[in-house]
N, C-alpha and C positions, 0 to 999 in steps of 0.2 A: 376379873383374873385373880384370882387366889392366891395370897404368896406360899399358901405349901404348895401350890404348882410350881411356883415359878423356884422357891425352891428345890425341886424336885431336878428342875429344869438342870440349874445352875452345876447341883450333886452330883448328874450322868455326864455334865461337862467335865466335870474337874475328875472322876474316874478312868475317862479313856485317856491315854495318851497317843492313839496314835491320829494323827492331824489328816489322814484319809477319810477313816470313818468318822471322824468329828467333822470332814468338811460334806460328808453325805448326810449324814446328822443336821446339821444345819440347812443342807439344801432343801431336806422333808420341810423345815419345821419354819426357813422365811426365806422371804421372794428374793428377788436378783436386788430391788428397790432398798427392800431391810437389811441386805451385807454389804451395799452400796453406803446405805444410811451410819451401819454399826463402824464401817473403815473409815467413812468419813470424820466420824466423832473423833476415834482414834487418832489420827494424823493430827486433829482442832485439841484434845490433850495433850500430844506428843509437842504440840507447838506452844502452846501456854506455858508447860514445862519447860523448855525450855528458856522461856522469858525473853527471846533473841526481837520478838517481834510484837506489836500495837495487835491489840483487838481488830482493829481495821485492815490495818494488813494480812493478821491473818484468815480473815473473813474473804480479804480478796485475794487469797492465795489459792486457799479453798472453794472460793464461787459460792459463797453461803452467808446468811441472815447474820450481824450483830450479835440481837437474838439467841441464837445457838452457839455462839463464841461464848455470850455470856452466860451462857444455861453449863456449858463445860465448865467456863470457871466457878463459877458459884457451886455448882458443884466437887471440886479439885479443893476449894476451902474447908468444905465438911472434911476433906481427909485429917488423921495424923500427919503428925510429921515421919510418922514409920510406915504407912500409907502411901506418903509420896516416895519414899527413900524406894521402896519395894517398887513401885509402879516405875519408876524411874528406872528400878535397876531390868523389869522385864521390857520397858520400852527400847531403852540404849544396848542392848543385849545385843551382841554379835552372831 
């Protein structure tokens, strides 16, 4: 996979705010298992950002390996403060 194609995919998603169309688009490109994996990663990131549970507790809660939690944690460490705040705002918006 090339970075250019990934950027095209992300750019398309960023341009379309219609949830139903995006859902259909993701159904076309992602398997059910891939969509579930992304949903689980979102839950992991949200739990890590909340800083209320240990990595082991998060792994047990979402029935995933510690390695998966560690990868999410390591990626979060790469974010700037502004990116972390934007992500928190997005994830905790009601």
